KEKEBA-923194 format. One record per residue: x, y, z of N, C-alpha, C, O, CB in turn; residue in one letter. Coordinates in Angstrom, 2 decimals, always signed. Each point is the difference from the previous one (the first is absolute). Glycine has a CB too. Layout:
REM residues N
<r><n_c1>X</n_c1><n_c2>Y</n_c2><n_c3>Z</n_c3><ca_c1>X</ca_c1><ca_c2>Y</ca_c2><ca_c3>Z</ca_c3><c_c1>X</c_c1><c_c2>Y</c_c2><c_c3>Z</c_c3><o_c1>X</o_c1><o_c2>Y</o_c2><o_c3>Z</o_c3><cb_c1>X</cb_c1><cb_c2>Y</cb_c2><cb_c3>Z</cb_c3><rest>a</rest></r>
...
END
This chain:
REM residues 54
<r><n_c1>+39.54</n_c1><n_c2>-25.07</n_c2><n_c3>+140.24</n_c3><ca_c1>-1.37</ca_c1><ca_c2>-0.27</ca_c2><ca_c3>-0.87</ca_c3><c_c1>+0.44</c_c1><c_c2>-1.65</c_c2><c_c3>+0.20</c_c3><o_c1>+1.02</o_c1><o_c2>-0.69</o_c2><o_c3>-0.04</o_c3><cb_c1>-1.61</cb_c1><cb_c2>+3.14</cb_c2><cb_c3>-2.13</cb_c3><rest>m</rest></r>
<r><n_c1>-0.83</n_c1><n_c2>-2.58</n_c2><n_c3>+2.40</n_c3><ca_c1>+0.24</ca_c1><ca_c2>-1.17</ca_c2><ca_c3>+0.45</ca_c3><c_c1>-1.65</c_c1><c_c2>-1.06</c_c2><c_c3>-1.12</c_c3><o_c1>-1.07</o_c1><o_c2>+0.58</o_c2><o_c3>+0.20</o_c3><cb_c1>+2.72</cb_c1><cb_c2>+0.67</cb_c2><cb_c3>+3.05</cb_c3><rest>v</rest></r>
<r><n_c1>-1.77</n_c1><n_c2>-2.21</n_c2><n_c3>-3.98</n_c3><ca_c1>-0.47</ca_c1><ca_c2>-0.74</ca_c2><ca_c3>-0.52</ca_c3><c_c1>-1.17</c_c1><c_c2>-1.21</c_c2><c_c3>+1.33</c_c3><o_c1>+0.28</o_c1><o_c2>-0.95</o_c2><o_c3>+0.73</o_c3><cb_c1>+2.19</cb_c1><cb_c2>+1.68</cb_c2><cb_c3>-2.90</cb_c3><rest>i</rest></r>
<r><n_c1>-3.58</n_c1><n_c2>-0.06</n_c2><n_c3>+1.90</n_c3><ca_c1>-0.99</ca_c1><ca_c2>-1.39</ca_c2><ca_c3>+0.93</ca_c3><c_c1>-1.26</c_c1><c_c2>-0.56</c_c2><c_c3>-1.06</c_c3><o_c1>-0.89</o_c1><o_c2>+0.60</o_c2><o_c3>-0.60</o_c3><cb_c1>+1.09</cb_c1><cb_c2>+0.78</cb_c2><cb_c3>+3.46</cb_c3><rest>i</rest></r>
<r><n_c1>+0.07</n_c1><n_c2>-2.37</n_c2><n_c3>-2.81</n_c3><ca_c1>-0.44</ca_c1><ca_c2>-0.90</ca_c2><ca_c3>-1.18</ca_c3><c_c1>-0.98</c_c1><c_c2>-1.25</c_c2><c_c3>+1.02</c_c3><o_c1>+0.47</o_c1><o_c2>-0.47</o_c2><o_c3>+1.04</o_c3><cb_c1>+2.19</cb_c1><cb_c2>+0.94</cb_c2><cb_c3>-3.08</cb_c3><rest>s</rest></r>
<r><n_c1>-3.61</n_c1><n_c2>-0.74</n_c2><n_c3>+1.69</n_c3><ca_c1>-0.99</ca_c1><ca_c2>-1.20</ca_c2><ca_c3>+0.36</ca_c3><c_c1>-0.11</c_c1><c_c2>-0.92</c_c2><c_c3>-0.84</c_c3><o_c1>+0.26</o_c1><o_c2>+0.23</o_c2><o_c3>-1.18</o_c3><cb_c1>-1.43</cb_c1><cb_c2>+1.01</cb_c2><cb_c3>+2.23</cb_c3><rest>p</rest></r>
<r><n_c1>+0.61</n_c1><n_c2>-2.92</n_c2><n_c3>-0.48</n_c3><ca_c1>-0.05</ca_c1><ca_c2>-0.90</ca_c2><ca_c3>-0.94</ca_c3><c_c1>-0.16</c_c1><c_c2>-0.66</c_c2><c_c3>+1.33</c_c3><o_c1>+0.25</o_c1><o_c2>+0.21</o_c2><o_c3>+1.18</o_c3><cb_c1>+1.02</cb_c1><cb_c2>+0.16</cb_c2><cb_c3>-3.71</cb_c3><rest>f</rest></r>
<r><n_c1>-2.18</n_c1><n_c2>-1.89</n_c2><n_c3>+1.23</n_c3><ca_c1>-0.47</ca_c1><ca_c2>-0.71</ca_c2><ca_c3>+0.92</ca_c3><c_c1>+0.97</c_c1><c_c2>-0.82</c_c2><c_c3>+0.24</c_c3><o_c1>+1.05</o_c1><o_c2>+0.22</o_c2><o_c3>-0.60</o_c3><cb_c1>-3.16</cb_c1><cb_c2>+0.04</cb_c2><cb_c3>+0.11</cb_c3><rest>l</rest></r>
<r><n_c1>+2.05</n_c1><n_c2>-1.81</n_c2><n_c3>+1.72</n_c3><ca_c1>+1.59</ca_c1><ca_c2>-0.20</ca_c2><ca_c3>+0.20</ca_c3><c_c1>-1.17</c_c1><c_c2>-1.41</c_c2><c_c3>+0.89</c_c3><o_c1>-0.96</o_c1><o_c2>+0.09</o_c2><o_c3>+0.77</o_c3><cb_c1>+3.59</cb_c1><cb_c2>+2.94</cb_c2><cb_c3>-0.58</cb_c3><rest>e</rest></r>
<r><n_c1>-1.81</n_c1><n_c2>-4.39</n_c2><n_c3>-0.92</n_c3><ca_c1>-0.50</ca_c1><ca_c2>-1.38</ca_c2><ca_c3>+0.53</ca_c3><c_c1>+1.24</c_c1><c_c2>-0.16</c_c2><c_c3>+1.12</c_c3><o_c1>+1.18</o_c1><o_c2>+0.06</o_c2><o_c3>-0.35</o_c3><cb_c1>-2.53</cb_c1><cb_c2>-1.30</cb_c2><cb_c3>-2.12</cb_c3><rest>r</rest></r>
<r><n_c1>+0.98</n_c1><n_c2>+1.07</n_c2><n_c3>+3.67</n_c3><ca_c1>+0.61</ca_c1><ca_c2>-1.12</ca_c2><ca_c3>+0.90</ca_c3><c_c1>+0.96</c_c1><c_c2>-0.94</c_c2><c_c3>-0.62</c_c3><o_c1>-0.32</o_c1><o_c2>-1.13</o_c2><o_c3>-0.35</o_c3><cb_c1>-1.70</cb_c1><cb_c2>+1.22</cb_c2><cb_c3>+1.53</cb_c3><rest>d</rest></r>
<r><n_c1>+2.89</n_c1><n_c2>+0.28</n_c2><n_c3>-1.27</n_c3><ca_c1>+0.76</ca_c1><ca_c2>-1.34</ca_c2><ca_c3>+0.02</ca_c3><c_c1>+0.33</c_c1><c_c2>-1.06</c_c2><c_c3>+0.91</c_c3><o_c1>+0.99</o_c1><o_c2>-0.70</o_c2><o_c3>-0.22</o_c3><cb_c1>-0.37</cb_c1><cb_c2>+1.98</cb_c2><cb_c3>-0.94</cb_c3><rest>m</rest></r>
<r><n_c1>-1.46</n_c1><n_c2>-1.48</n_c2><n_c3>+2.28</n_c3><ca_c1>-0.14</ca_c1><ca_c2>-1.10</ca_c2><ca_c3>+0.64</ca_c3><c_c1>-1.34</c_c1><c_c2>-0.39</c_c2><c_c3>+0.17</c_c3><o_c1>-0.33</o_c1><o_c2>-1.17</o_c2><o_c3>+0.18</o_c3><cb_c1>+2.28</cb_c1><cb_c2>+1.63</cb_c2><cb_c3>+0.76</cb_c3><rest>n</rest></r>
<r><n_c1>-2.69</n_c1><n_c2>+0.41</n_c2><n_c3>-0.99</n_c3><ca_c1>-2.07</ca_c1><ca_c2>-0.41</ca_c2><ca_c3>-0.44</ca_c3><c_c1>-0.01</c_c1><c_c2>+0.81</c_c2><c_c3>-1.09</c_c3><o_c1>+0.33</o_c1><o_c2>+1.18</o_c2><o_c3>-0.11</o_c3><cb_c1>-1.95</cb_c1><cb_c2>-1.34</cb_c2><cb_c3>+2.52</cb_c3><rest>h</rest></r>
<r><n_c1>+1.07</n_c1><n_c2>-0.84</n_c2><n_c3>-3.47</n_c3><ca_c1>+0.04</ca_c1><ca_c2>+0.19</ca_c2><ca_c3>-1.31</ca_c3><c_c1>-1.51</c_c1><c_c2>+0.83</c_c2><c_c3>+0.61</c_c3><o_c1>-0.11</o_c1><o_c2>+1.22</o_c2><o_c3>+0.10</o_c3><cb_c1>+1.76</cb_c1><cb_c2>-3.54</cb_c2><cb_c3>-1.98</cb_c3><rest>e</rest></r>
<r><n_c1>-2.19</n_c1><n_c2>+1.81</n_c2><n_c3>+2.06</n_c3><ca_c1>-1.18</ca_c1><ca_c2>+0.77</ca_c2><ca_c3>-0.37</ca_c3><c_c1>-0.50</c_c1><c_c2>+1.73</c_c2><c_c3>+0.91</c_c3><o_c1>-0.99</o_c1><o_c2>+0.72</o_c2><o_c3>-0.15</o_c3><cb_c1>+0.31</cb_c1><cb_c2>-3.67</cb_c2><cb_c3>-0.50</cb_c3><rest>e</rest></r>
<r><n_c1>+1.67</n_c1><n_c2>+3.05</n_c2><n_c3>+1.40</n_c3><ca_c1>-0.28</ca_c1><ca_c2>+1.13</ca_c2><ca_c3>+0.85</ca_c3><c_c1>+0.69</c_c1><c_c2>+1.34</c_c2><c_c3>-1.07</c_c3><o_c1>+1.13</o_c1><o_c2>-0.29</o_c2><o_c3>-0.38</o_c3><cb_c1>-0.99</cb_c1><cb_c2>-1.30</cb_c2><cb_c3>+3.18</cb_c3><rest>v</rest></r>
<r><n_c1>-0.51</n_c1><n_c2>+2.56</n_c2><n_c3>-3.16</n_c3><ca_c1>-0.08</ca_c1><ca_c2>+1.01</ca_c2><ca_c3>-1.32</ca_c3><c_c1>+0.33</c_c1><c_c2>+1.17</c_c2><c_c3>+1.02</c_c3><o_c1>-0.68</o_c1><o_c2>-0.06</o_c2><o_c3>+1.02</o_c3><cb_c1>-1.37</cb_c1><cb_c2>-0.97</cb_c2><cb_c3>-3.08</cb_c3><rest>i</rest></r>
<r><n_c1>+2.98</n_c1><n_c2>+2.11</n_c2><n_c3>+2.00</n_c3><ca_c1>+0.65</ca_c1><ca_c2>+1.19</ca_c2><ca_c3>+0.27</ca_c3><c_c1>-0.25</c_c1><c_c2>+0.80</c_c2><c_c3>-0.79</c_c3><o_c1>+0.21</o_c1><o_c2>-0.10</o_c2><o_c3>-1.20</o_c3><cb_c1>+1.20</cb_c1><cb_c2>-0.72</cb_c2><cb_c3>+2.09</cb_c3><rest>w</rest></r>
<r><n_c1>-1.99</n_c1><n_c2>+1.91</n_c2><n_c3>-0.21</n_c3><ca_c1>-0.19</ca_c1><ca_c2>+1.63</ca_c2><ca_c3>-0.79</ca_c3><c_c1>+1.52</c_c1><c_c2>+0.51</c_c2><c_c3>+0.58</c_c3><o_c1>-0.15</o_c1><o_c2>+0.37</o_c2><o_c3>+1.16</o_c3><cb_c1>-3.08</cb_c1><cb_c2>+0.40</cb_c2><cb_c3>-0.99</cb_c3><rest>n</rest></r>
<r><n_c1>+4.19</n_c1><n_c2>-0.67</n_c2><n_c3>-0.47</n_c3><ca_c1>+1.27</ca_c1><ca_c2>+0.37</ca_c2><ca_c3>+0.04</ca_c3><c_c1>-0.34</c_c1><c_c2>+1.40</c_c2><c_c3>-0.48</c_c3><o_c1>-1.06</o_c1><o_c2>+0.41</o_c2><o_c3>-0.47</o_c3><cb_c1>+2.45</cb_c1><cb_c2>-2.70</cb_c2><cb_c3>+0.12</cb_c3><rest>t</rest></r>
<r><n_c1>-0.39</n_c1><n_c2>+2.85</n_c2><n_c3>+0.55</n_c3><ca_c1>+0.69</ca_c1><ca_c2>+1.55</ca_c2><ca_c3>-0.09</ca_c3><c_c1>+1.73</c_c1><c_c2>-0.12</c_c2><c_c3>-0.15</c_c3><o_c1>+0.37</o_c1><o_c2>-0.95</o_c2><o_c3>+0.68</o_c3><cb_c1>-2.51</cb_c1><cb_c2>+2.04</cb_c2><cb_c3>+1.10</cb_c3><rest>a</rest></r>
<r><n_c1>+3.13</n_c1><n_c2>-0.51</n_c2><n_c3>-2.35</n_c3><ca_c1>+1.37</ca_c1><ca_c2>-0.16</ca_c2><ca_c3>-0.02</ca_c3><c_c1>+0.35</c_c1><c_c2>+1.70</c_c2><c_c3>+0.13</c_c3><o_c1>-0.77</o_c1><o_c2>+0.86</o_c2><o_c3>-0.44</o_c3><cb_c1>+1.01</cb_c1><cb_c2>-3.48</cb_c2><cb_c3>-1.17</cb_c3><rest>v</rest></r>
<r><n_c1>+0.63</n_c1><n_c2>+2.83</n_c2><n_c3>+2.07</n_c3><ca_c1>+0.37</ca_c1><ca_c2>+1.27</ca_c2><ca_c3>+0.50</ca_c3><c_c1>+1.63</c_c1><c_c2>-0.19</c_c2><c_c3>-0.78</c_c3><o_c1>+0.73</o_c1><o_c2>-0.84</o_c2><o_c3>+0.52</o_c3><cb_c1>-2.50</cb_c1><cb_c2>+1.20</cb_c2><cb_c3>+2.22</cb_c3><rest>v</rest></r>
<r><n_c1>+2.39</n_c1><n_c2>+0.51</n_c2><n_c3>-4.13</n_c3><ca_c1>+1.02</ca_c1><ca_c2>-0.26</ca_c2><ca_c3>-0.36</ca_c3><c_c1>+0.99</c_c1><c_c2>+1.13</c_c2><c_c3>+0.28</c_c3><o_c1>-0.46</o_c1><o_c2>+0.71</o_c2><o_c3>+0.88</o_c3><cb_c1>-0.68</cb_c1><cb_c2>-2.22</cb_c2><cb_c3>-2.34</cb_c3><rest>i</rest></r>
<r><n_c1>+1.97</n_c1><n_c2>+1.80</n_c2><n_c3>+1.17</n_c3><ca_c1>+1.00</ca_c1><ca_c2>+1.49</ca_c2><ca_c3>+0.29</ca_c3><c_c1>+0.89</c_c1><c_c2>+0.05</c_c2><c_c3>-0.63</c_c3><o_c1>+0.58</o_c1><o_c2>-0.91</o_c2><o_c3>-0.60</o_c3><cb_c1>-0.84</cb_c1><cb_c2>+1.17</cb_c2><cb_c3>+2.48</cb_c3><rest>g</rest></r>
<r><n_c1>+0.53</n_c1><n_c2>+1.02</n_c2><n_c3>-1.81</n_c3><ca_c1>+0.95</ca_c1><ca_c2>+0.39</ca_c2><ca_c3>-1.36</ca_c3><c_c1>+1.59</c_c1><c_c2>-0.42</c_c2><c_c3>-0.24</c_c3><o_c1>+0.93</o_c1><o_c2>+0.51</o_c2><o_c3>-0.64</o_c3><cb_c1>-2.44</cb_c1><cb_c2>+1.48</cb_c2><cb_c3>+0.84</cb_c3><rest>n</rest></r>
<r><n_c1>+1.39</n_c1><n_c2>-2.97</n_c2><n_c3>+0.48</n_c3><ca_c1>+1.30</ca_c1><ca_c2>-0.74</ca_c2><ca_c3>+0.09</ca_c3><c_c1>-0.88</c_c1><c_c2>-1.57</c_c2><c_c3>-0.57</c_c3><o_c1>+0.79</o_c1><o_c2>-0.95</o_c2><o_c3>+0.04</o_c3><cb_c1>+0.97</cb_c1><cb_c2>+2.56</cb_c2><cb_c3>+2.47</cb_c3><rest>h</rest></r>
<r><n_c1>-2.69</n_c1><n_c2>-1.88</n_c2><n_c3>-2.84</n_c3><ca_c1>-0.19</ca_c1><ca_c2>-0.75</ca_c2><ca_c3>-0.41</ca_c3><c_c1>-0.09</c_c1><c_c2>-1.33</c_c2><c_c3>+0.93</c_c3><o_c1>+0.07</o_c1><o_c2>-1.22</o_c2><o_c3>-0.16</o_c3><cb_c1>+0.68</cb_c1><cb_c2>+2.73</cb_c2><cb_c3>-1.61</cb_c3><rest>d</rest></r>
<r><n_c1>-0.99</n_c1><n_c2>-0.31</n_c2><n_c3>+3.12</n_c3><ca_c1>-0.09</ca_c1><ca_c2>-1.47</ca_c2><ca_c3>+1.02</ca_c3><c_c1>-1.78</c_c1><c_c2>-0.42</c_c2><c_c3>+0.48</c_c3><o_c1>-0.92</o_c1><o_c2>+0.52</o_c2><o_c3>-0.63</o_c3><cb_c1>+3.77</cb_c1><cb_c2>+0.33</cb_c2><cb_c3>+1.97</cb_c3><rest>n</rest></r>
<r><n_c1>-3.05</n_c1><n_c2>-1.50</n_c2><n_c3>-0.57</n_c3><ca_c1>-1.24</ca_c1><ca_c2>-0.38</ca_c2><ca_c3>+0.75</ca_c3><c_c1>+0.09</c_c1><c_c2>+0.74</c_c2><c_c3>+1.35</c_c3><o_c1>+0.48</o_c1><o_c2>-0.42</o_c2><o_c3>+1.06</o_c3><cb_c1>-0.69</cb_c1><cb_c2>-1.96</cb_c2><cb_c3>-2.21</cb_c3><rest>i</rest></r>
<r><n_c1>-0.34</n_c1><n_c2>+3.53</n_c2><n_c3>+0.91</n_c3><ca_c1>-0.47</ca_c1><ca_c2>+0.41</ca_c2><ca_c3>+1.29</ca_c3><c_c1>-1.11</c_c1><c_c2>-1.24</c_c2><c_c3>+1.30</c_c3><o_c1>+0.19</o_c1><o_c2>-0.29</o_c2><o_c3>+1.18</o_c3><cb_c1>+0.01</cb_c1><cb_c2>+2.90</cb_c2><cb_c3>-3.06</cb_c3><rest>i</rest></r>
<r><n_c1>-0.79</n_c1><n_c2>-2.82</n_c2><n_c3>+1.35</n_c3><ca_c1>-1.24</ca_c1><ca_c2>-0.30</ca_c2><ca_c3>+0.38</ca_c3><c_c1>-0.73</c_c1><c_c2>-0.78</c_c2><c_c3>-0.42</c_c3><o_c1>+0.24</o_c1><o_c2>-0.15</o_c2><o_c3>-1.20</o_c3><cb_c1>-0.07</cb_c1><cb_c2>+1.65</cb_c2><cb_c3>+1.61</cb_c3><rest>g</rest></r>
<r><n_c1>-1.17</n_c1><n_c2>-2.28</n_c2><n_c3>+0.00</n_c3><ca_c1>-0.85</ca_c1><ca_c2>-0.60</ca_c2><ca_c3>-0.78</ca_c3><c_c1>-1.22</c_c1><c_c2>-0.29</c_c2><c_c3>+1.39</c_c3><o_c1>+0.02</o_c1><o_c2>-0.15</o_c2><o_c3>+1.22</o_c3><cb_c1>+1.99</cb_c1><cb_c2>-0.99</cb_c2><cb_c3>-3.52</cb_c3><rest>i</rest></r>
<r><n_c1>-3.10</n_c1><n_c2>+1.19</n_c2><n_c3>+1.02</n_c3><ca_c1>-1.09</ca_c1><ca_c2>-0.22</ca_c2><ca_c3>+1.44</ca_c3><c_c1>-1.46</c_c1><c_c2>-1.18</c_c2><c_c3>-0.73</c_c3><o_c1>-0.77</o_c1><o_c2>+0.30</o_c2><o_c3>-0.92</o_c3><cb_c1>+1.32</cb_c1><cb_c2>+3.09</cb_c2><cb_c3>+2.30</cb_c3><rest>h</rest></r>
<r><n_c1>-0.52</n_c1><n_c2>-4.60</n_c2><n_c3>-0.64</n_c3><ca_c1>-1.04</ca_c1><ca_c2>-0.26</ca_c2><ca_c3>-0.18</ca_c3><c_c1>-1.35</c_c1><c_c2>-0.01</c_c2><c_c3>+0.32</c_c3><o_c1>-0.17</o_c1><o_c2>+0.43</o_c2><o_c3>+1.14</o_c3><cb_c1>+1.70</cb_c1><cb_c2>-0.90</cb_c2><cb_c3>-1.53</cb_c3><rest>r</rest></r>
<r><n_c1>-2.55</n_c1><n_c2>+0.14</n_c2><n_c3>-0.18</n_c3><ca_c1>-1.38</ca_c1><ca_c2>-0.43</ca_c2><ca_c3>+0.54</ca_c3><c_c1>-0.96</c_c1><c_c2>-0.63</c_c2><c_c3>+0.02</c_c3><o_c1>-0.17</o_c1><o_c2>+0.31</o_c2><o_c3>-1.18</o_c3><cb_c1>+0.67</cb_c1><cb_c2>+0.70</cb_c2><cb_c3>+1.20</cb_c3><rest>k</rest></r>
<r><n_c1>-1.64</n_c1><n_c2>-1.85</n_c2><n_c3>+0.25</n_c3><ca_c1>+0.05</ca_c1><ca_c2>-0.88</ca_c2><ca_c3>-0.37</ca_c3><c_c1>-1.79</c_c1><c_c2>+0.48</c_c2><c_c3>-0.88</c_c3><o_c1>-0.50</o_c1><o_c2>-0.68</o_c2><o_c3>-0.89</o_c3><cb_c1>+2.72</cb_c1><cb_c2>-0.97</cb_c2><cb_c3>+2.92</cb_c3><rest>a</rest></r>
<r><n_c1>-2.79</n_c1><n_c2>+2.86</n_c2><n_c3>-1.49</n_c3><ca_c1>-0.92</ca_c1><ca_c2>+0.36</ca_c2><ca_c3>-1.35</ca_c3><c_c1>+0.18</c_c1><c_c2>+0.46</c_c2><c_c3>-1.22</c_c3><o_c1>+0.56</o_c1><o_c2>+1.06</o_c2><o_c3>-0.25</o_c3><cb_c1>-1.46</cb_c1><cb_c2>-0.77</cb_c2><cb_c3>+1.64</cb_c3><rest>d</rest></r>
<r><n_c1>+0.42</n_c1><n_c2>-1.06</n_c2><n_c3>-2.23</n_c3><ca_c1>+0.37</ca_c1><ca_c2>+0.25</ca_c2><ca_c3>-1.35</ca_c3><c_c1>-1.21</c_c1><c_c2>+1.16</c_c2><c_c3>-0.97</c_c3><o_c1>-1.12</o_c1><o_c2>-0.48</o_c2><o_c3>-0.20</o_c3><cb_c1>+2.44</cb_c1><cb_c2>-2.34</cb_c2><cb_c3>+0.50</cb_c3><rest>i</rest></r>
<r><n_c1>-1.13</n_c1><n_c2>+3.84</n_c2><n_c3>-0.69</n_c3><ca_c1>-0.46</ca_c1><ca_c2>+0.70</ca_c2><ca_c3>-1.12</ca_c3><c_c1>-1.66</c_c1><c_c2>-0.94</c_c2><c_c3>-0.42</c_c3><o_c1>-0.16</o_c1><o_c2>-1.21</o_c2><o_c3>-0.03</o_c3><cb_c1>+3.23</cb_c1><cb_c2>+2.07</cb_c2><cb_c3>-0.89</cb_c3><rest>p</rest></r>
<r><n_c1>-3.78</n_c1><n_c2>-0.09</n_c2><n_c3>+0.73</n_c3><ca_c1>-1.10</ca_c1><ca_c2>-1.12</ca_c2><ca_c3>-0.56</ca_c3><c_c1>+0.33</c_c1><c_c2>+0.17</c_c2><c_c3>-1.63</c_c3><o_c1>+0.31</o_c1><o_c2>+0.93</o_c2><o_c3>-0.75</o_c3><cb_c1>-2.56</cb_c1><cb_c2>-0.67</cb_c2><cb_c3>+2.85</cb_c3><rest>y</rest></r>
<r><n_c1>+1.95</n_c1><n_c2>-1.88</n_c2><n_c3>-2.24</n_c3><ca_c1>+0.15</ca_c1><ca_c2>-0.13</ca_c2><ca_c3>-1.59</ca_c3><c_c1>-0.64</c_c1><c_c2>-0.86</c_c2><c_c3>-0.41</c_c3><o_c1>-0.21</o_c1><o_c2>-0.96</o_c2><o_c3>+0.74</o_c3><cb_c1>+2.04</cb_c1><cb_c2>+1.59</cb_c2><cb_c3>-0.89</cb_c3><rest>f</rest></r>
<r><n_c1>-2.30</n_c1><n_c2>-0.61</n_c2><n_c3>-1.01</n_c3><ca_c1>-1.08</ca_c1><ca_c2>-1.05</ca_c2><ca_c3>-0.51</ca_c3><c_c1>+0.82</c_c1><c_c2>-0.84</c_c2><c_c3>+0.27</c_c3><o_c1>+1.21</o_c1><o_c2>+0.11</o_c2><o_c3>+0.19</o_c3><cb_c1>-2.68</cb_c1><cb_c2>+0.65</cb_c2><cb_c3>-1.93</cb_c3><rest>s</rest></r>
<r><n_c1>+0.60</n_c1><n_c2>-1.89</n_c2><n_c3>+1.77</n_c3><ca_c1>+0.23</ca_c1><ca_c2>-1.74</ca_c2><ca_c3>-0.16</ca_c3><c_c1>+0.88</c_c1><c_c2>-0.47</c_c2><c_c3>-1.44</c_c3><o_c1>+0.96</o_c1><o_c2>-0.76</o_c2><o_c3>+0.13</o_c3><cb_c1>-3.60</cb_c1><cb_c2>+0.38</cb_c2><cb_c3>+1.16</cb_c3><rest>k</rest></r>
<r><n_c1>+2.18</n_c1><n_c2>+0.95</n_c2><n_c3>-2.83</n_c3><ca_c1>+1.17</ca_c1><ca_c2>-0.24</ca_c2><ca_c3>-0.61</ca_c3><c_c1>+1.29</c_c1><c_c2>+0.54</c_c2><c_c3>-0.37</c_c3><o_c1>+1.01</o_c1><o_c2>-0.44</o_c2><o_c3>-0.56</o_c3><cb_c1>-2.57</cb_c1><cb_c2>-0.31</cb_c2><cb_c3>+0.23</cb_c3><rest>p</rest></r>
<r><n_c1>+1.14</n_c1><n_c2>+1.97</n_c2><n_c3>+0.89</n_c3><ca_c1>+1.43</ca_c1><ca_c2>+1.00</ca_c2><ca_c3>+0.07</ca_c3><c_c1>+1.23</c_c1><c_c2>-1.05</c_c2><c_c3>+0.97</c_c3><o_c1>+0.98</o_c1><o_c2>-0.67</o_c2><o_c3>-0.33</o_c3><cb_c1>-2.68</cb_c1><cb_c2>+3.61</cb_c2><cb_c3>+0.46</cb_c3><rest>s</rest></r>
<r><n_c1>+0.99</n_c1><n_c2>-2.64</n_c2><n_c3>+1.19</n_c3><ca_c1>+0.56</ca_c1><ca_c2>-0.79</ca_c2><ca_c3>+1.22</ca_c3><c_c1>+0.77</c_c1><c_c2>-1.16</c_c2><c_c3>-0.82</c_c3><o_c1>+1.19</o_c1><o_c2>+0.20</o_c2><o_c3>-0.23</o_c3><cb_c1>-3.26</cb_c1><cb_c2>+0.33</cb_c2><cb_c3>+2.22</cb_c3><rest>l</rest></r>
<r><n_c1>+1.53</n_c1><n_c2>-1.66</n_c2><n_c3>-2.42</n_c3><ca_c1>+0.42</ca_c1><ca_c2>-0.88</ca_c2><ca_c3>-0.83</ca_c3><c_c1>+0.76</c_c1><c_c2>+0.30</c_c2><c_c3>-0.83</c_c3><o_c1>+0.90</o_c1><o_c2>-0.83</o_c2><o_c3>-0.08</o_c3><cb_c1>-2.40</cb_c1><cb_c2>+0.05</cb_c2><cb_c3>+0.42</cb_c3><rest>k</rest></r>
<r><n_c1>+1.64</n_c1><n_c2>+2.02</n_c2><n_c3>-1.37</n_c3><ca_c1>+0.70</ca_c1><ca_c2>+0.31</ca_c2><ca_c3>-0.59</ca_c3><c_c1>+1.71</c_c1><c_c2>+0.06</c_c2><c_c3>+0.53</c_c3><o_c1>+1.02</o_c1><o_c2>-0.58</o_c2><o_c3>-0.37</o_c3><cb_c1>-3.37</cb_c1><cb_c2>+1.47</cb_c2><cb_c3>-0.49</cb_c3><rest>y</rest></r>
<r><n_c1>+1.97</n_c1><n_c2>+0.35</n_c2><n_c3>+2.18</n_c3><ca_c1>+0.84</ca_c1><ca_c2>+0.27</ca_c2><ca_c3>+0.61</ca_c3><c_c1>+1.37</c_c1><c_c2>-1.32</c_c2><c_c3>+0.29</c_c3><o_c1>+0.99</o_c1><o_c2>-0.21</o_c2><o_c3>-0.70</o_c3><cb_c1>-3.14</cb_c1><cb_c2>+2.05</cb_c2><cb_c3>+1.47</cb_c3><rest>l</rest></r>
<r><n_c1>+1.73</n_c1><n_c2>-2.53</n_c2><n_c3>+0.49</n_c3><ca_c1>+0.26</ca_c1><ca_c2>-1.19</ca_c2><ca_c3>+0.46</ca_c3><c_c1>+0.66</c_c1><c_c2>-0.65</c_c2><c_c3>-0.91</c_c3><o_c1>+1.10</o_c1><o_c2>-0.35</o_c2><o_c3>+0.44</o_c3><cb_c1>-2.78</cb_c1><cb_c2>+0.36</cb_c2><cb_c3>+0.85</cb_c3><rest>l</rest></r>
<r><n_c1>+1.43</n_c1><n_c2>-0.43</n_c2><n_c3>-2.74</n_c3><ca_c1>+0.62</ca_c1><ca_c2>-0.62</ca_c2><ca_c3>-0.61</ca_c3><c_c1>+0.89</c_c1><c_c2>+0.24</c_c2><c_c3>-0.50</c_c3><o_c1>+0.66</o_c1><o_c2>-0.94</o_c2><o_c3>-0.45</o_c3><cb_c1>-1.94</cb_c1><cb_c2>+0.35</cb_c2><cb_c3>+0.48</cb_c3><rest>q</rest></r>
<r><n_c1>+1.85</n_c1><n_c2>+2.31</n_c2><n_c3>-0.26</n_c3><ca_c1>+1.13</ca_c1><ca_c2>+0.67</ca_c2><ca_c3>-0.77</ca_c3><c_c1>+1.39</c_c1><c_c2>-0.94</c_c2><c_c3>+1.29</c_c3><o_c1>+1.21</o_c1><o_c2>+0.19</o_c2><o_c3>-0.15</o_c3><cb_c1>-2.80</cb_c1><cb_c2>+3.12</cb_c2><cb_c3>-1.12</cb_c3><rest>c</rest></r>
END
């Protein structure tokens, strides 16, 4: 069994870059893979602003 968890990730070196990231976690708590893409899902501006402040 694996867990696939998507989240928005801010680039540590270039703070203006935001990645739409998914991580795959295996059944031994190991990270099997990470996939980043620059295409951000649609959010209204107020909700995206809130998400990026967290």
